C-alpha positions as CSV (number, residue, x, y, z in Angstrom):
1,M,0.0,0.0,0.0
2,T,1.4,3.4,-1.0
3,N,1.8,6.2,1.5
4,D,-1.0,8.2,-0.2
5,S,-3.4,5.2,-0.2
6,S,-2.6,4.6,3.4
7,Q,-3.3,8.2,4.3
8,Q,-6.6,8.0,2.4
9,L,-7.5,4.8,4.2
10,Q,-6.9,6.4,7.6
11,A,-8.9,9.4,6.5
12,D,-11.8,7.2,5.4
13,I,-11.7,5.3,8.7
14,S,-11.8,8.5,10.7
15,C,-14.7,9.8,8.6
16,I,-16.8,6.6,9.1
17,K,-16.1,6.8,12.9
18,E,-17.2,10.4,13.0
19,I,-20.4,9.5,11.2
20,A,-21.0,6.5,13.5
21,W,-20.6,8.7,16.6
22,G,-23.4,11.0,15.3
23,L,-25.6,9.9,18.1
24,V,-23.3,11.7,20.5
25,S,-24.0,15.0,18.7
26,T,-27.7,14.5,19.3
27,A,-27.4,13.6,22.9
28,A,-25.0,16.4,23.7
29,L,-27.2,19.0,22.1
30,V,-30.2,17.8,24.1
31,A,-28.2,17.9,27.3
32,A,-27.0,21.4,26.6
33,V,-30.6,22.6,25.9
34,D,-32.0,20.8,29.0
35,L,-29.3,22.2,31.2
36,G,-29.7,25.8,29.8
37,V,-26.0,26.1,28.9
38,A,-26.6,28.7,26.2
39,E,-28.5,31.0,28.5
40,A,-25.8,30.7,31.1
41,L,-23.3,32.1,28.6
42,E,-25.5,34.9,27.5
43,S,-23.5,37.6,29.4
44,G,-20.2,36.6,27.7
45,P,-17.3,34.2,28.2
46,R,-17.3,32.2,31.4
47,D,-15.3,29.6,33.3
48,H,-17.0,26.2,33.2
49,R,-16.9,25.9,37.0
50,D,-18.9,29.1,37.4
51,V,-21.4,27.8,34.8
52,A,-21.6,24.5,36.6
53,R,-22.4,26.1,39.9
54,E,-25.2,28.1,38.3
55,L,-26.7,25.1,36.6
56,G,-26.3,22.6,39.4
57,A,-24.0,20.5,37.3
58,D,-20.7,18.6,38.0
59,P,-17.9,21.0,36.7
60,I,-15.8,18.2,35.2
61,A,-18.7,16.6,33.4
62,L,-19.9,20.0,32.2
63,R,-16.5,20.7,30.7
64,Q,-16.6,17.3,29.0
65,L,-20.0,18.2,27.4
66,L,-18.8,21.7,26.4
67,D,-15.6,20.3,24.8
68,A,-17.6,17.7,22.8
69,L,-19.8,20.5,21.4
70,V,-16.8,22.8,20.8
71,T,-15.4,20.2,18.4
72,R,-18.7,20.3,16.5
73,G,-18.7,24.1,16.2
74,V,-21.3,24.6,19.0
75,F,-19.7,26.9,21.6
76,Q,-16.0,28.1,21.5
77,R,-13.2,27.6,24.0
78,L,-11.0,30.6,24.3
79,D,-7.2,30.5,24.9
80,D,-7.8,31.3,28.6
81,G,-10.1,28.2,29.0
82,R,-13.4,30.1,29.2
83,Y,-16.3,29.2,27.0
84,T,-18.4,31.5,24.8
85,H,-21.0,31.4,22.1
86,T,-20.7,30.7,18.4
87,G,-23.4,31.5,15.8
88,L,-24.7,27.9,16.3
89,S,-24.9,27.9,20.0
90,L,-26.9,31.2,20.0
91,L,-29.8,29.2,18.4
92,L,-29.9,27.0,21.6
93,R,-31.3,29.9,23.6
94,E,-35.0,29.7,24.3
95,S,-35.3,33.5,23.8
96,D,-33.7,33.5,20.3
97,P,-36.4,34.3,17.6
98,N,-34.8,31.5,15.6
99,S,-34.5,29.1,18.5
100,V,-34.1,25.4,17.7
101,T,-34.4,24.2,21.3
102,Y,-37.6,22.1,20.8
103,L,-36.5,20.9,17.4
104,V,-33.4,19.5,19.2
105,R,-35.5,18.0,21.9
106,W,-37.8,16.3,19.4
107,I,-35.0,14.9,17.3
108,G,-33.4,13.5,20.4
109,H,-36.6,12.4,22.2
110,P,-36.4,9.1,24.1
111,C,-39.2,7.6,22.0
112,F,-36.9,7.7,19.0
113,W,-33.9,6.2,20.9
114,T,-36.3,3.3,21.5
115,L,-37.1,3.0,17.7
116,W,-33.7,3.6,16.0
117,P,-32.2,0.2,16.9
118,H,-35.0,-1.4,14.8
119,L,-34.1,0.5,11.6
120,T,-32.7,-2.7,10.1
121,D,-36.1,-4.4,10.5
122,A,-37.8,-1.4,8.9
123,V,-35.6,-1.6,5.9
124,R,-36.0,-5.3,5.5
125,Q,-39.7,-5.2,5.8
126,G,-40.4,-1.8,4.3
127,K,-42.7,-0.8,7.1
128,A,-42.9,1.1,10.4
129,Q,-41.7,-0.6,13.6
130,S,-43.9,1.4,16.0
131,V,-46.5,-1.3,16.6
132,A,-43.8,-3.9,17.1
133,V,-41.7,-1.8,19.5
134,L,-44.2,0.5,21.2
135,G,-47.3,-1.6,21.0
136,K,-49.3,0.8,18.8
137,D,-49.2,3.4,16.0
138,F,-46.6,6.0,16.7
139,F,-48.8,9.1,17.0
140,R,-51.5,7.1,18.9
141,Y,-48.7,6.0,21.2
142,I,-47.5,9.5,22.0
143,H,-51.0,10.9,22.4
144,E,-52.1,8.1,24.7
145,D,-48.9,7.1,26.5
146,D,-46.5,10.0,26.4
147,P,-48.4,13.4,26.3
148,A,-45.3,15.2,27.2
149,A,-43.8,14.1,23.8
150,V,-46.8,15.6,22.1
151,D,-46.0,19.0,23.7
152,V,-42.4,18.7,22.5
153,F,-43.6,17.8,19.0
154,N,-46.0,20.7,18.8
155,A,-43.4,23.2,20.1
156,A,-40.9,21.8,17.6
157,M,-43.3,22.2,14.7
158,T,-44.0,25.8,15.8
159,Q,-40.3,26.5,15.9
160,A,-39.9,25.1,12.4
161,S,-42.7,27.2,11.2
162,N,-41.1,30.3,12.7
163,H,-38.1,29.6,10.4
164,T,-40.2,29.3,7.2
165,S,-43.8,30.6,7.4
166,A,-43.1,34.2,6.3
167,E,-41.1,32.9,3.2
168,V,-43.7,30.3,2.4
169,V,-46.5,32.8,2.5
170,K,-44.5,35.2,0.4
171,A,-44.0,32.5,-2.3
172,L,-47.7,31.7,-2.4
173,D,-49.9,33.8,-4.8
174,L,-53.1,34.3,-2.8
175,S,-54.3,37.4,-4.5
176,Q,-57.2,35.6,-6.3
177,A,-58.2,33.5,-3.3
178,Q,-60.9,34.2,-0.7
179,V,-60.6,31.2,1.6
180,V,-57.5,29.2,2.5
181,A,-57.6,25.9,4.4
182,D,-54.6,24.7,6.4
183,I,-55.0,21.0,6.7
184,G,-53.0,19.3,9.4
185,G,-51.9,22.7,10.4
186,G,-50.9,22.0,14.0
187,Q,-51.3,25.0,16.2
188,G,-51.8,27.3,13.3
189,H,-48.6,29.2,12.8
190,L,-48.8,29.0,9.0
191,I,-52.5,30.0,8.7
192,R,-51.9,32.8,11.2
193,T,-49.2,34.2,8.9
194,V,-51.4,33.8,5.9
195,L,-54.2,35.8,7.5
196,D,-51.8,38.4,8.8
197,R,-50.2,39.0,5.4
198,N,-53.5,38.8,3.5
199,P,-56.2,40.9,5.2
200,H,-58.8,39.9,2.5
201,L,-58.7,36.2,3.3
202,K,-60.6,33.9,5.6
203,G,-59.3,30.6,6.6
204,Y,-59.7,27.1,8.2
205,L,-57.3,25.4,10.5
206,M,-57.8,21.6,10.7
207,D,-55.9,19.1,12.9
208,L,-56.7,16.5,15.5
209,E,-59.0,17.7,18.3
210,G,-56.3,17.8,20.9
211,V,-54.0,19.8,18.7
212,V,-56.6,22.4,17.6
213,A,-57.6,22.8,21.3
214,R,-54.1,24.3,21.7
215,A,-54.2,26.5,18.7
216,L,-52.4,29.9,18.9
217,P,-54.3,32.4,21.1
218,E,-54.8,34.7,18.1
219,L,-56.9,32.0,16.3
220,R,-59.1,31.0,19.3
221,P,-62.4,32.7,20.2
222,S,-61.9,36.4,21.0
223,G,-58.4,36.2,19.4
224,E,-57.2,38.7,16.8
225,F,-58.2,36.5,13.9
226,A,-61.1,34.7,15.5
227,D,-63.7,36.3,13.1
228,R,-61.6,35.2,10.0
229,V,-60.7,31.6,10.9
230,T,-62.7,28.4,11.6
231,L,-61.1,25.7,13.7
232,I,-61.9,22.1,12.8
233,G,-60.9,19.2,15.0
234,G,-60.7,15.9,13.1
235,D,-58.5,13.4,11.1
236,C,-58.0,14.6,7.5
237,R,-57.5,10.9,6.5
238,Q,-61.2,10.4,7.4
239,E,-62.7,13.7,6.1
240,V,-61.8,17.3,5.2
241,P,-65.0,19.3,5.9
242,A,-63.7,22.6,4.5
243,Q,-64.5,24.3,1.2
244,A,-61.7,26.6,0.1
245,D,-59.9,28.1,-2.8
246,V,-56.5,27.0,-1.6
247,Y,-55.6,23.9,0.5
248,L,-52.3,23.9,2.2
249,L,-50.9,20.6,3.3
250,K,-47.6,21.2,5.1
251,N,-45.4,18.2,6.1
252,I,-48.4,15.9,6.6
253,L,-48.5,13.7,3.5
254,E,-45.5,11.7,4.7
255,W,-47.3,8.6,5.9
256,D,-47.8,5.5,3.8
257,D,-49.1,6.2,0.3
258,E,-52.6,4.8,1.2
259,S,-53.1,7.4,4.0
260,T,-51.7,10.2,1.7
261,I,-54.1,9.2,-1.1
262,R,-57.1,9.1,1.3
263,T,-56.2,12.7,2.5
264,L,-55.9,14.0,-1.1
265,E,-59.2,12.4,-2.1
266,N,-60.9,14.0,0.9
267,V,-59.5,17.4,-0.2
268,R,-60.7,16.8,-3.8
269,R,-64.2,15.8,-2.7
270,S,-64.6,19.0,-0.6
271,A,-62.9,21.4,-3.1
272,R,-64.5,23.5,-5.8
273,P,-63.3,22.8,-9.3
274,G,-60.3,25.0,-9.9
275,A,-59.2,25.0,-6.3
276,R,-55.5,24.9,-5.7
277,V,-53.8,22.1,-3.6
278,V,-50.4,23.1,-2.3
279,V,-48.1,20.5,-0.7
280,V,-45.6,22.3,1.4
281,E,-42.6,20.1,2.3
282,T,-39.0,19.3,1.7
283,L,-38.8,17.5,-1.6
284,T,-35.9,15.1,-2.1
285,D,-35.0,16.5,-5.5
286,H,-35.3,20.2,-4.4
287,T,-33.6,20.1,-0.9
288,P,-30.7,22.4,0.2
289,E,-30.3,20.1,3.3
290,P,-29.8,16.5,1.9
291,Q,-28.5,15.1,5.2
292,V,-31.4,16.4,7.1
293,T,-33.9,15.3,4.4
294,T,-32.6,11.8,4.2
295,S,-32.5,11.5,8.0
296,L,-36.2,12.5,8.1
297,D,-36.9,10.1,5.4
298,L,-35.5,7.2,7.5
299,L,-37.4,8.4,10.6
300,L,-40.6,8.5,8.6
301,L,-40.0,4.9,7.5
302,L,-39.3,3.8,11.0
303,N,-42.1,5.5,12.9
304,V,-45.0,5.7,10.5
305,G,-44.0,3.7,7.4
306,G,-43.8,6.9,5.4
307,R,-41.2,8.8,3.3
308,K,-40.2,12.1,2.0
309,H,-41.4,12.8,-1.5
310,S,-39.8,13.8,-4.8
311,S,-41.7,16.1,-7.1
312,E,-42.3,13.2,-9.4
313,H,-43.9,11.2,-6.6
314,V,-46.2,14.1,-5.6
315,A,-47.2,14.4,-9.3
316,E,-48.0,10.7,-9.2
317,L,-50.1,11.0,-6.0
318,F,-52.0,13.9,-7.5
319,A,-52.7,12.0,-10.7
320,R,-54.1,9.1,-8.7
321,T,-56.5,11.4,-6.9
322,G,-57.8,13.5,-9.7
323,I,-55.6,16.6,-9.1
324,R,-53.6,18.1,-11.9
325,F,-49.9,18.6,-11.1
326,D,-48.9,22.1,-12.1
327,R,-45.4,23.1,-10.8
328,V,-42.8,23.2,-8.0
329,R,-42.2,26.6,-6.6
330,P,-39.2,27.4,-4.4
331,T,-39.6,29.4,-1.2
332,G,-36.0,30.3,-0.4
333,T,-36.1,27.9,2.6
334,F,-35.7,24.1,2.8
335,L,-39.4,23.9,1.9
336,S,-40.9,23.8,-1.6
337,L,-44.4,24.3,-2.9
338,A,-45.7,21.4,-5.0
339,E,-48.8,22.9,-6.6
340,G,-51.9,21.2,-8.2
341,T,-55.4,22.1,-9.3
342,V,-58.6,20.2,-8.7
343,G,-60.4,19.3,-11.9
344,A,-64.1,19.6,-12.7
């Protein structure tokens, strides 16, 4: 073996080891968020022992955690040994307008640590492992057995919407619409942004009963947009009781194809001819974040038997449900708009 090939082999081995240790990145980020390390460094560089006293942590163990994150670009260790922020670690503050704290907690939630060891079975079988591992469908499990996980999930989705909603709404052309329905819209961040940016519109927010019950205060009775929005509790895979000019389906058609088709058929049945159907999600052939997208793709396989879509797959799903596929529109974020039109 030549010297060059030996060096390349060692580099490849190092790279694989770093990839394999990726679980430590997740665990370390969750620990930093749960401890409140980013807030403790808000005032400037600090010695780890002072931070440990404030947070009630062991000083040596806290230094181990900080050093692990420093090597990943999260936090910085100065020449005098004190620790300070980087651009990445600033996003771990709860108060940051672009905070990712609940996204981190959701990605590293214990329910996923339980599922990930069964990825091999998911790949062999091509189906979710939630029933085999947790005893029931994933979302049924967290709603019935781990309500705290539901709170983390909803907060994570709200944080994700904070990063994208304004740009998504900017990319939508709603000038000719009168009514917009946000199907599976969670607590309503997207529809709230739609209504705020388009004073002529009325809207619907549909999601499961328990989710809609925790809708943003502005959307509830006596809220700022209460007279312009109707809240609907229900499962869009069973029925979509909303007639609108534009239907938004953001990051919800990622179950198995059968569930996705049922949802699209329910939209088509309720829609007027000419209504627009807009799937808002990360498309595998239009993503600026391929590692994130493929990670989500595997998680969807594992927990619900779903997958991320390509634009070609969305077009196929539209065709199977009587919706004409029109175009893919970029939003300037990791999300794209796959647009279709309901036929006569």
